[in-house]
C-alpha positions in Angstrom: 33.5 -36.2 -2.4 32.0 -33.4 -0.2 31.4 -33.7 3.5 28.2 -31.9 4.6 27.3 -31.6 8.3 23.8 -30.6 9.5 23.8 -29.3 13.1 20.4 -30.0 14.7 17.7 -32.6 14.0 14.5 -30.8 14.7 11.8 -29.8 12.2 14.3 -28.0 9.9 17.4 -30.2 10.5 15.9 -33.6 9.9 14.3 -32.7 6.6 17.5 -30.7 5.7 19.5 -33.9 5.9 16.9 -35.8 3.9 16.7 -33.2 1.2 20.4 -32.9 0.9 20.5 -36.7 0.3 18.1 -36.1 -2.6 20.1 -33.3 -4.1 23.8 -34.1 -3.7 25.8 -37.0 -5.1 25.7 -40.6 -3.8 29.4 -40.3 -2.8 28.9 -37.0 -0.8 28.8 -37.6 2.9 26.0 -36.2 5.0 26.4 -36.1 8.8 23.5 -35.2 11.1 24.6 -33.9 14.5 22.2 -33.9 17.4 22.1 -34.4 21.1 20.5 -37.8 21.1 18.9 -39.7 18.3 15.3 -38.8 19.0 13.2 -36.5 16.9 10.3 -34.8 18.8 7.4 -33.1 17.0 7.2 -29.8 18.8 3.9 -28.6 17.4 2.2 -31.5 19.3 3.4 -30.3 22.7 0.3 -28.4 23.6 -1.7 -31.6 23.1 0.9 -33.5 25.3 0.4 -30.9 28.0 -3.2 -31.7 28.5 -2.9 -35.4 28.1 -4.2 -35.7 24.5 -0.8 -37.2 23.3 1.8 -39.3 25.0 5.6 -39.0 24.5 5.7 -42.1 22.3 3.0 -40.6 20.0 5.2 -37.6 19.0 8.8 -39.0 19.1 10.8 -41.0 16.5 14.2 -42.6 16.6 16.1 -41.1 13.7 18.7 -43.9 13.5 16.7 -46.3 11.2 15.8 -43.5 8.7 19.3 -42.1 8.7 20.7 -45.6 8.1 18.3 -46.2 5.2 19.1 -42.8 3.6 22.9 -43.2 4.0 23.1 -40.3 6.5 25.6 -40.6 9.4 24.0 -39.8 12.7 26.2 -38.3 15.4 24.1 -38.2 18.6 26.8 -37.0 20.9 25.8 -33.4 20.6 27.8 -30.3 19.6 29.9 -28.3 22.0 31.1 -25.5 19.7 31.2 -24.7 16.0 34.7 -23.6 15.0 34.3 -22.0 11.5 38.0 -21.1 11.1 38.8 -24.8 11.2 35.8 -26.1 9.4 34.9 -28.4 12.2 32.3 -28.9 15.0 33.7 -29.8 18.4 31.6 -32.5 20.0 30.5 -32.9 23.6 32.5 -36.2 23.9 35.7 -34.5 22.9 35.7 -35.6 19.3 35.3 -33.4 16.2 33.3 -33.5 13.0 35.1 -31.9 10.1 33.0 -30.5 7.2 33.2 -28.9 3.8 29.8 -27.4 4.2 27.8 -26.9 7.4 24.0 -26.2 7.8 23.1 -24.8 11.2 19.6 -25.9 12.2 19.8 -25.8 15.9 16.6 -24.1 16.8 16.8 -21.7 19.7 17.9 -21.6 23.3 15.0 -20.6 25.6 15.8 -17.4 27.5 13.8 -18.2 30.7 16.6 -16.7 32.8 15.8 -13.2 31.6 12.8 -12.8 33.9 12.7 -13.7 37.6 10.7 -16.8 38.3 10.3 -17.8 34.7 10.5 -21.3 33.3 9.6 -24.9 34.2 12.4 -25.1 36.7 10.9 -22.0 38.5 7.3 -20.8 38.7 5.9 -21.3 35.2 5.0 -24.0 32.7 6.2 -24.5 29.1 5.2 -26.3 25.9 8.5 -25.6 24.1 10.0 -29.0 24.7 8.5 -32.5 25.2 10.0 -32.7 28.7 8.4 -29.3 29.6 5.1 -30.4 28.1 5.0 -33.5 30.3 5.8 -31.3 33.4 2.9 -29.1 32.2 0.6 -32.1 32.0 1.3 -32.8 35.7 0.5 -29.2 36.6 -2.6 -29.4 34.5 -3.8 -32.4 36.5 -3.2 -30.4 39.7 -5.2 -27.5 38.2 -8.1 -29.8 37.5 -8.0 -31.2 41.0 -7.7 -27.7 42.5 -9.1 -25.1 40.0 -7.9 -21.5 40.1 -6.8 -18.6 37.8 -4.7 -19.2 34.7 -2.4 -16.9 32.7 -1.3 -17.9 29.2 0.7 -15.8 26.7 4.1 -14.7 25.4 6.7 -12.4 27.1 8.7 -9.5 25.7 11.1 -10.4 22.9 9.1 -13.6 22.0 8.9 -14.4 18.3 6.6 -17.4 18.5 3.0 -16.5 19.4 0.9 -19.2 17.6 1.5 -21.9 20.3 0.4 -19.4 23.0 -2.9 -18.9 21.4 -3.2 -22.6 20.6 -2.5 -23.6 24.2 -5.0 -21.0 25.6 -7.8 -22.6 23.6 -6.7 -26.2 24.0 -6.5 -25.6 27.8 -10.0 -24.1 27.7 -11.3 -27.1 25.9 -9.6 -29.6 28.2 -10.9 -27.7 31.3 -14.5 -27.7 29.8 -14.1 -31.5 29.2 -13.1 -31.8 32.9 -16.2 -29.8 34.0 -14.0 -27.2 35.9 -13.7 -24.3 33.3 -16.3 -22.3 35.3 -13.8 -22.2 38.2 -10.8 -21.2 36.1 -10.6 -17.4 35.2 -8.2 -17.1 32.2 -6.1 -14.1 31.1 -4.0 -13.9 27.9 -1.0 -11.7 28.5 1.2 -10.8 25.4 3.9 -8.5 24.3 2.1 -8.0 21.0 0.7 -4.5 20.3 -2.7 -6.0 19.6 -4.3 -9.5 19.7 -3.5 -11.4 16.5 -0.4 -9.4 15.6 1.7 -12.7 15.7 4.9 -10.9 15.0 3.7 -10.4 11.5 1.5 -7.3 11.9 -1.5 -9.6 11.5 -2.5 -11.8 8.6 -5.9 -11.3 7.1 -8.3 -10.7 9.9 -6.3 -12.5 12.6 -7.0 -9.5 15.0 -10.7 -9.8 14.6 -10.8 -13.6 14.6 -8.6 -14.1 17.6 -10.3 -11.3 19.6 -13.6 -12.8 18.9 -12.4 -16.3 19.8 -10.9 -15.1 23.1 -14.1 -13.2 23.9 -16.3 -16.2 23.1 -14.2 -18.4 25.5 -14.3 -15.7 28.3 -10.6 -15.2 28.1 -9.5 -11.6 29.1 -6.4 -10.1 27.6 -3.6 -7.6 28.1 -1.4 -6.5 25.2 1.8 -4.4 25.1 2.7 -6.4 28.3 6.2 -6.4 29.7 6.5 -9.1 32.4 8.7 -8.1 35.4 8.4 -11.2 37.6 6.6 -14.5 38.1 5.6 -15.9 41.4 3.7 -19.1 42.3 0.6 -16.9 42.8 0.9 -14.0 40.4 2.2 -12.6 37.1 3.6 -9.1 37.5 3.5 -7.1 34.3 3.6 -3.6 33.1 1.3 -2.5 30.2 3.2 -0.1 28.0 2.0 3.0 26.1 3.1 3.7 22.5 5.7 6.2 23.8 7.3 3.6 26.1 5.8 4.9 29.4 4.0 2.6 31.7 0.2 2.7 31.2 -0.7 0.4 34.1 1.0 -2.1 36.4 -0.8 -5.5 36.7 -0.6 -8.2 39.4 -2.5 -11.0 37.8 -3.5 -13.9 40.0 -2.4 -17.2 38.5 -2.2 -20.7 39.9 -1.1 -22.1 36.5 1.1 -19.9 34.1 2.3 -20.9 30.7 4.0 -18.1 28.7 6.4 -18.5 25.8 9.9 -17.0 26.3 12.2 -15.0 24.1 14.7 -17.0 22.1 18.4 -16.7 21.6 21.1 -18.6 19.8 22.4 -21.8 21.4 25.8 -21.9 23.2 27.5 -23.8 20.4 27.3 -20.8 18.1 26.9 -17.7 20.2 29.5 -15.0 20.2 31.3 -16.1 17.1 32.3 -13.0 15.2 30.9 -12.9 11.7 28.6 -15.9 12.3 26.0 -14.5 14.7 24.3 -11.3 15.7 24.5 -10.1 19.3 21.5 -12.3 20.3 23.3 -15.4 18.9 21.2 -15.9 15.8 22.9 -16.9 12.6 23.6 -14.2 10.0 22.4 -15.3 6.5 21.9 -13.6 3.2 19.0 -14.3 0.8 20.5 -17.7 -0.2 20.7 -18.8 3.5 24.5 -18.4 3.2 26.6 -16.7 6.0 28.3 -13.6 4.6 31.6 -14.3 6.3 31.9 -18.1 6.3 30.6 -18.9 2.8 30.5 -22.7 3.4 28.0 -22.2 6.3 24.3 -22.0 5.8 21.4 -21.8 8.3 17.7 -22.7 8.3 14.9 -22.4 10.8 14.4 -20.6 14.1 18.2 -20.1 14.5 18.3 -17.6 11.5 18.6 -13.9 12.3 15.6 -12.0 11.0 15.2 -8.3 12.1 11.8 -7.4 13.6 9.2 -5.9 11.4 9.3 -2.5 13.0 9.3 -0.7 16.4 6.6 -1.8 18.8 6.1 -0.5 22.4 7.3 -3.9 23.7 9.9 -5.9 21.7 8.3 -8.5 19.4 10.2 -10.9 17.1 9.3 -12.4 13.8 8.2 -16.1 13.8 9.7 -18.7 11.5 6.7 -20.7 10.4 6.6 -24.2 8.9 6.4 -23.3 5.2 9.1 -20.7 5.7 11.4 -23.3 7.2 10.6 -25.8 4.4 11.4 -22.9 2.0 14.8 -22.3 3.6 15.6 -26.0 3.5 14.8 -26.5 -0.2 16.8 -23.4 -1.2 19.8 -24.4 0.9 19.9 -28.0 -0.4 19.8 -26.6 -4.0 22.6 -24.1 -3.2 25.0 -26.5 -1.6 24.5 -29.0 -4.5 25.3 -26.2 -6.9 28.4 -25.1 -5.0 29.7 -28.7 -4.9 29.4 -28.7 -8.7 31.4 -25.4 -8.9 28.5 -23.0 -9.2 27.3 -20.1 -7.0 24.1 -20.2 -4.9 21.1 -18.9 -6.8 18.1 -20.2 -4.9 16.3 -18.3 -2.2 13.4 -19.2 0.0 10.2 -17.3 -0.7 9.5 -17.0 3.0 5.7 -17.2 2.7 3.8 -18.1 5.9 1.2 -20.9 6.0 0.1 -21.7 9.5 -2.5 -23.9 11.2 -3.4 -22.8 14.7 -5.4 -25.6 16.5 -7.9 -24.6 19.2 -8.8 -28.1 20.4 -12.1 -28.3 18.6 -11.6 -25.7 15.9 -8.9 -23.3 14.8 -7.6 -20.6 12.6 -5.5 -20.9 9.4 -3.6 -18.1 7.6 -1.5 -17.6 4.6 0.8 -14.6 4.1 2.6 -14.2 0.8 5.2 -12.9 1.5 5.4 -13.3 5.2 6.3 -9.6 5.7 3.7 -7.0 4.4 2.8 -5.6 2.0 1.5 -8.9 0.6 0.2 -10.5 -2.5 -1.9 -12.9 -0.4 -3.2 -11.9 3.0 -5.7 -14.6 4.0 -7.1 -16.1 7.2 -10.0 -18.4 8.0 -11.4 -20.4 10.9 -13.4 -23.6 11.5 -13.3 -27.1 12.8 -11.5 -28.2 9.6 -8.4 -26.5 11.0 -8.3 -29.0 13.9 -8.6 -31.9 11.5 -5.9 -30.4 9.2 -3.5 -30.0 12.2 -4.0 -33.7 13.0 -3.3 -34.5 9.4 -0.1 -32.4 9.5 1.1 -34.2 12.6 0.5 -37.6 11.1 2.1 -36.7 7.7 5.2 -35.0 9.2 5.9 -37.9 11.6 5.5 -40.3 8.7 7.9 -38.5 6.5 10.5 -38.1 9.3 10.2 -41.8 10.1 10.5 -42.8 6.4 13.3 -40.3 5.7 11.3 -38.4 3.1 11.8 -34.7 2.3 8.5 -33.9 0.5 7.2 -30.5 1.5 3.9 -30.5 3.5 2.9 -26.8 3.5 3.1 -26.3 -0.3 0.8 -29.3 -0.8 -1.5 -27.9 1.8 -1.7 -24.6 0.1 -2.2 -26.1 -3.3 -4.7 -28.8 -2.4 -6.6 -27.8 0.7 -6.5 -24.0 0.6 -6.7 -23.5 -3.1 -3.8 -21.1 -3.4 -2.0 -22.1 -6.6 0.9 -19.7 -6.7 2.7 -20.5 -3.4 6.2 -21.7 -4.3 8.9 -22.8 -2.0 11.9 -21.2 -3.8 12.7 -18.6 -6.4 15.9 -18.2 -8.4 18.2 -15.3 -9.2 
């Protein structure tokens, strides 16, 4: 009997535990480690932040599904992974021993790297449900007392889609409140151009997103390096291609929401052979750590090098299909190792993304995620908003029911008409 621990119960970790249950033997033990028993659907946070969703709409207690699927839930939270001893030290002083470990922690939010940054300081966030509810209160204050707004993503960020989403969702919510005419909006991003997304664009995301920003009267600054946030301004330098400062900006802002850079969580940072200097988990093409062969990783915590040099540092996003791809490959590889074989499945790391704009949106497919690509497609329309709602409902349903069926592959096959998008490939 093998003992498999999954560390983290977010988008990747929850379905990781479910898919392992489908792949390994009935006598193999699966332990899901998380801080608390609640799963929160992070892609809905921009809606929470403007009052279109409540906390209870986007959260699920994992305990019933884990019990139904014979998964042991440990909600005490992890203090430290100790690979040399094959155990996870828990916050309550106990330990979880494992034969195999899948790290799916997601990131730590590096707000402390810029003065005045974060929900405990001068800015808002949609990265966590608690942050989104704080942002909702700030949004209500903005509606009552309109003024300038800054939305975007800072240097080192690797997640840009939610910044664009929130800019357009906020625009829609302000129009609904009849105060948009008194709220100048500026999109400030570390991307070298609008629609880069950490992927050097997909299809015509540059043209589509520039046009969308322009049509909503949202100005933008690219190649931006933020130096400080205050309660009244965002201070940022616009950087030339050679690294010199093109212009210094002091952008008035009564309401600021910018996505931070990520780093690995404290439980795994600074473990030689396990993480890179930023604290992300080192993994080969099979999601397996090169040093600790019984450790795998999926999701945002995985170390992926940037696509190339940009004037301001920009990371590579881990999109939903990519995470599902990692999960499926990892479940197959662990099952194979338990049977005495070697890992031979690898995620295809294609990107399928739905970016909701409140009353429309943009969808894109990149196959593979990093160019050059076989599929390089993007489109827009009101159907994207409807598809995102469907995605939310389906994903919450499958987490509640303990199901591991992939969503993005079905979306690509059925809705987008792309018939060659596969989750995994084999050596």
